[in-house]
N, CA, C and O atoms as CSV, one atom per row, in Angstrom:
chain,resi,resn,atom,element,x,y,z
A,1,MET,N,N,63.901,112.172,54.641
A,1,MET,CA,C,64.311,113.166,53.649
A,1,MET,C,C,63.071,113.729,52.964
A,1,MET,O,O,62.209,112.980,52.502
A,2,SER,N,N,62.994,115.028,52.905
A,2,SER,CA,C,61.811,115.638,52.314
A,2,SER,C,C,61.892,115.647,50.796
A,2,SER,O,O,62.967,115.520,50.211
A,3,TYR,N,N,60.747,115.796,50.182
A,3,TYR,CA,C,60.644,115.774,48.728
A,3,TYR,C,C,61.411,116.930,48.091
A,3,TYR,O,O,62.092,116.748,47.081
A,4,THR,N,N,61.299,118.119,48.685
A,4,THR,CA,C,61.939,119.302,48.104
A,4,THR,C,C,63.458,119.209,48.146
A,4,THR,O,O,64.124,119.630,47.201
A,5,SER,N,N,64.012,118.673,49.213
A,5,SER,CA,C,65.467,118.577,49.298
A,5,SER,C,C,66.003,117.607,48.241
A,5,SER,O,O,67.106,117.797,47.729
A,6,SER,N,N,65.232,116.578,47.918
A,6,SER,CA,C,65.686,115.632,46.902
A,6,SER,C,C,65.658,116.262,45.516
A,6,SER,O,O,66.472,115.919,44.658
A,7,ILE,N,N,64.718,117.188,45.294
A,7,ILE,CA,C,64.678,117.886,44.013
A,7,ILE,C,C,65.866,118.837,43.908
A,7,ILE,O,O,66.503,118.940,42.860
A,8,ARG,N,N,66.154,119.527,45.003
A,8,ARG,CA,C,67.240,120.492,44.995
A,8,ARG,C,C,68.596,119.831,44.789
A,8,ARG,O,O,69.489,120.425,44.186
A,9,SER,N,N,68.755,118.631,45.274
A,9,SER,CA,C,70.049,117.972,45.154
A,9,SER,C,C,69.901,116.518,44.717
A,9,SER,O,O,70.053,115.607,45.531
A,10,PRO,N,N,69.607,116.299,43.447
A,10,PRO,CA,C,69.437,114.923,42.961
A,10,PRO,C,C,70.728,114.108,43.056
A,10,PRO,O,O,70.690,112.904,43.310
A,11,THR,N,N,71.869,114.770,42.850
A,11,THR,CA,C,73.153,114.066,42.923
A,11,THR,C,C,73.380,113.501,44.309
A,11,THR,O,O,73.727,112.330,44.463
A,12,ARG,N,N,73.177,114.356,45.341
A,12,ARG,CA,C,73.390,113.909,46.708
A,12,ARG,C,C,72.424,112.789,47.057
A,12,ARG,O,O,72.793,111.829,47.733
A,13,MET,N,N,71.181,112.916,46.593
A,13,MET,CA,C,70.175,111.900,46.869
A,13,MET,C,C,70.585,110.564,46.240
A,13,MET,O,O,70.478,109.509,46.866
A,14,LEU,N,N,71.056,110.631,44.989
A,14,LEU,CA,C,71.485,109.423,44.286
A,14,LEU,C,C,72.649,108.759,45.007
A,14,LEU,O,O,72.649,107.546,45.219
A,15,MET,N,N,73.637,109.559,45.380
A,15,MET,CA,C,74.806,109.018,46.059
A,15,MET,C,C,74.413,108.371,47.381
A,15,MET,O,O,74.918,107.307,47.738
A,16,ARG,N,N,73.488,109.037,48.116
A,16,ARG,CA,C,73.026,108.494,49.386
A,16,ARG,C,C,72.308,107.169,49.161
A,16,ARG,O,O,72.487,106.213,49.914
A,17,MET,N,N,71.489,107.132,48.105
A,17,MET,CA,C,70.725,105.930,47.778
A,17,MET,C,C,71.679,104.783,47.454
A,17,MET,O,O,71.478,103.655,47.904
A,18,LEU,N,N,72.722,105.078,46.668
A,18,LEU,CA,C,73.669,104.046,46.272
A,18,LEU,C,C,74.500,103.582,47.469
A,18,LEU,O,O,74.775,102.391,47.619
A,19,ARG,N,N,74.895,104.526,48.314
A,19,ARG,CA,C,75.653,104.160,49.517
A,19,ARG,C,C,74.825,103.282,50.429
A,19,ARG,O,O,75.341,102.351,51.049
A,20,ARG,N,N,73.527,103.583,50.509
A,20,ARG,CA,C,72.625,102.803,51.350
A,20,ARG,C,C,72.560,101.358,50.853
A,20,ARG,O,O,72.418,100.425,51.643
A,21,ASP,N,N,72.666,101.185,49.515
A,21,ASP,CA,C,72.631,99.847,48.939
A,21,ASP,C,C,73.990,99.163,49.008
A,21,ASP,O,O,74.153,98.040,48.529
A,22,GLY,N,N,74.955,99.836,49.601
A,22,GLY,CA,C,76.279,99.249,49.776
A,22,GLY,C,C,77.100,99.218,48.506
A,22,GLY,O,O,77.933,98.330,48.322
A,23,VAL,N,N,76.870,100.187,47.622
A,23,VAL,CA,C,77.605,100.231,46.359
A,23,VAL,C,C,78.687,101.302,46.440
A,23,VAL,O,O,78.417,102.438,46.831
A,24,ALA,N,N,79.904,100.939,46.071
A,24,ALA,CA,C,80.987,101.918,46.036
A,24,ALA,C,C,80.782,102.819,44.828
A,24,ALA,O,O,80.669,102.339,43.700
A,25,VAL,N,N,80.734,104.121,45.066
A,25,VAL,CA,C,80.475,105.054,43.978
A,25,VAL,C,C,81.745,105.794,43.582
A,25,VAL,O,O,82.416,106.402,44.415
A,26,GLY,N,N,82.056,105.730,42.299
A,26,GLY,CA,C,83.227,106.406,41.752
A,26,GLY,C,C,83.272,106.121,40.272
A,26,GLY,O,O,82.565,105.232,39.796
A,27,HIS,N,N,84.081,106.849,39.530
A,27,HIS,CA,C,84.102,106.695,38.074
A,27,HIS,C,C,84.395,105.264,37.645
A,27,HIS,O,O,83.758,104.741,36.731
A,28,LYS,N,N,85.366,104.629,38.310
A,28,LYS,CA,C,85.738,103.281,37.892
A,28,LYS,C,C,84.748,102.219,38.357
A,28,LYS,O,O,84.872,101.049,37.994
A,29,HIS,N,N,83.752,102.630,39.172
A,29,HIS,CA,C,82.784,101.654,39.663
A,29,HIS,C,C,81.500,101.611,38.855
A,29,HIS,O,O,80.617,100.800,39.136
A,30,VAL,N,N,81.385,102.490,37.838
A,30,VAL,CA,C,80.140,102.540,37.081
A,30,VAL,C,C,79.890,101.217,36.362
A,30,VAL,O,O,78.759,100.732,36.315
A,31,GLY,N,N,80.953,100.636,35.802
A,31,GLY,CA,C,80.824,99.349,35.125
A,31,GLY,C,C,80.378,98.259,36.090
A,31,GLY,O,O,79.510,97.447,35.770
A,32,THR,N,N,80.977,98.252,37.263
A,32,THR,CA,C,80.634,97.273,38.291
A,32,THR,C,C,79.180,97.427,38.706
A,32,THR,O,O,78.471,96.451,38.950
A,33,LEU,N,N,78.763,98.683,38.776
A,33,LEU,CA,C,77.390,98.998,39.134
A,33,LEU,C,C,76.433,98.394,38.107
A,33,LEU,O,O,75.429,97.779,38.465
A,34,ARG,N,N,76.759,98.578,36.827
A,34,ARG,CA,C,75.912,98.056,35.765
A,34,ARG,C,C,75.835,96.534,35.847
A,34,ARG,O,O,74.758,95.955,35.703
A,35,GLU,N,N,76.968,95.891,36.076
A,35,GLU,CA,C,76.987,94.436,36.197
A,35,GLU,C,C,76.136,93.985,37.374
A,35,GLU,O,O,75.392,93.009,37.279
A,36,LYS,N,N,76.254,94.697,38.472
A,36,LYS,CA,C,75.483,94.345,39.663
A,36,LYS,C,C,73.986,94.419,39.363
A,36,LYS,O,O,73.216,93.535,39.737
A,37,TRP,N,N,73.590,95.511,38.668
A,37,TRP,CA,C,72.174,95.674,38.342
A,37,TRP,C,C,71.699,94.637,37.344
A,37,TRP,O,O,70.566,94.162,37.428
A,38,ASN,N,N,72.570,94.278,36.388
A,38,ASN,CA,C,72.200,93.273,35.396
A,38,ASN,C,C,71.994,91.911,36.049
A,38,ASN,O,O,71.119,91.145,35.647
A,39,ARG,N,N,72.812,91.617,37.063
A,39,ARG,CA,C,72.685,90.343,37.772
A,39,ARG,C,C,71.453,90.317,38.667
A,39,ARG,O,O,70.838,89.268,38.862
A,40,SER,N,N,71.102,91.470,39.204
A,40,SER,CA,C,69.960,91.506,40.115
A,40,SER,C,C,68.656,91.336,39.340
A,40,SER,O,O,68.566,91.709,38.170
A,41,ALA,N,N,67.665,90.781,39.990
A,41,ALA,CA,C,66.373,90.582,39.335
A,41,ALA,C,C,65.601,91.896,39.352
A,41,ALA,O,O,64.845,92.181,40.280
A,42,ALA,N,N,65.813,92.700,38.290
A,42,ALA,CA,C,65.136,93.991,38.202
A,42,ALA,C,C,63.888,93.856,37.334
A,42,ALA,O,O,63.997,93.619,36.131
A,43,PRO,N,N,62.713,94.002,37.925
A,43,PRO,CA,C,61.469,93.834,37.173
A,43,PRO,C,C,61.231,94.945,36.157
A,43,PRO,O,O,60.540,94.740,35.159
A,44,HIS,N,N,61.809,96.134,36.414
A,44,HIS,CA,C,61.573,97.244,35.501
A,44,HIS,C,C,62.869,97.628,34.805
A,44,HIS,O,O,63.617,98.480,35.286
A,45,ALA,N,N,63.128,96.991,33.666
A,45,ALA,CA,C,64.389,97.200,32.950
A,45,ALA,C,C,64.540,98.637,32.460
A,45,ALA,O,O,65.645,99.179,32.445
A,46,GLU,N,N,63.437,99.250,32.062
A,46,GLU,CA,C,63.506,100.619,31.555
A,46,GLU,C,C,63.916,101.581,32.675
A,46,GLU,O,O,64.779,102.439,32.488
A,47,LEU,N,N,63.290,101.422,33.824
A,47,LEU,CA,C,63.625,102.250,34.984
A,47,LEU,C,C,65.083,102.026,35.388
A,47,LEU,O,O,65.787,102.956,35.780
A,48,GLN,N,N,65.508,100.789,35.284
A,48,GLN,CA,C,66.879,100.421,35.626
A,48,GLN,C,C,67.873,101.171,34.741
A,48,GLN,O,O,68.857,101.715,35.242
A,49,SER,N,N,67.624,101.206,33.428
A,49,SER,CA,C,68.544,101.885,32.529
A,49,SER,C,C,68.510,103.393,32.732
A,49,SER,O,O,69.533,104.063,32.594
A,50,GLN,N,N,67.326,103.933,33.062
A,50,GLN,CA,C,67.215,105.368,33.350
A,50,GLN,C,C,67.996,105.716,34.605
A,50,GLN,O,O,68.649,106.758,34.667
A,51,THR,N,N,67.930,104.846,35.607
A,51,THR,CA,C,68.653,105.077,36.854
A,51,THR,C,C,70.151,105.045,36.601
A,51,THR,O,O,70.899,105.848,37.158
A,52,LEU,N,N,70.586,104.115,35.759
A,52,LEU,CA,C,72.008,104.016,35.424
A,52,LEU,C,C,72.465,105.283,34.711
A,52,LEU,O,O,73.542,105.808,34.993
A,53,LEU,N,N,71.645,105.769,33.788
A,53,LEU,CA,C,71.967,106.999,33.064
A,53,LEU,C,C,72.077,108.179,34.028
A,53,LEU,O,O,73.008,108.980,33.945
A,54,LEU,N,N,71.112,108.271,34.942
A,54,LEU,CA,C,71.134,109.334,35.948
A,54,LEU,C,C,72.383,109.249,36.813
A,54,LEU,O,O,72.977,110.266,37.173
A,55,THR,N,N,72.770,108.025,37.141
A,55,THR,CA,C,73.958,107.821,37.966
A,55,THR,C,C,75.196,108.295,37.229
A,55,THR,O,O,76.054,108.963,37.806
A,56,LYS,N,N,75.288,107.943,35.936
A,56,LYS,CA,C,76.434,108.368,35.137
A,56,LYS,C,C,76.493,109.894,35.068
A,56,LYS,O,O,77.560,110.492,35.212
A,57,LEU,N,N,75.337,110.510,34.846
A,57,LEU,CA,C,75.279,111.975,34.786
A,57,LEU,C,C,75.694,112.587,36.117
A,57,LEU,O,O,76.402,113.593,36.159
A,58,ALA,N,N,75.246,111.966,37.200
A,58,ALA,CA,C,75.584,112.468,38.533
A,58,ALA,C,C,77.090,112.360,38.780
A,58,ALA,O,O,77.695,113.245,39.385
A,59,LEU,N,N,77.686,111.262,38.304
A,59,LEU,CA,C,79.119,111.072,38.500
A,59,LEU,C,C,79.915,112.068,37.661
A,59,LEU,O,O,80.959,112.554,38.098
A,60,LEU,N,N,79.429,112.370,36.466
A,60,LEU,CA,C,80.099,113.353,35.616
A,60,LEU,C,C,80.007,114.745,36.231
A,60,LEU,O,O,80.873,115.596,36.025
A,61,ASP,N,N,78.943,114.952,36.986
A,61,ASP,CA,C,78.668,116.255,37.583
A,61,ASP,C,C,79.550,116.546,38.798
A,61,ASP,O,O,79.695,117.699,39.203
A,62,THR,N,N,80.137,115.495,39.376
A,62,THR,CA,C,80.922,115.698,40.604
A,62,THR,C,C,82.360,116.089,40.294
A,62,THR,O,O,83.154,116.297,41.211
C-alpha cells in the first residue's frame, strides 16, 4: 500500500489494519477493542489511546 493512498483514505486503511489483526470492526465492538488493547502489552500508551480515538472517529464516519 502506498503512502498517498493511506492519506487519501485513512478510514479504509484503519479498517484494513484492524481486519488484519483479526479484530471485528463495528460500533458495538469498540468497547471490546479497547479491552483487547488494554490487555495487550502496549509499550506506547499514548499512541494506543490516539489509535483508539482515530478508530472511534473512523467508525463514526462510516
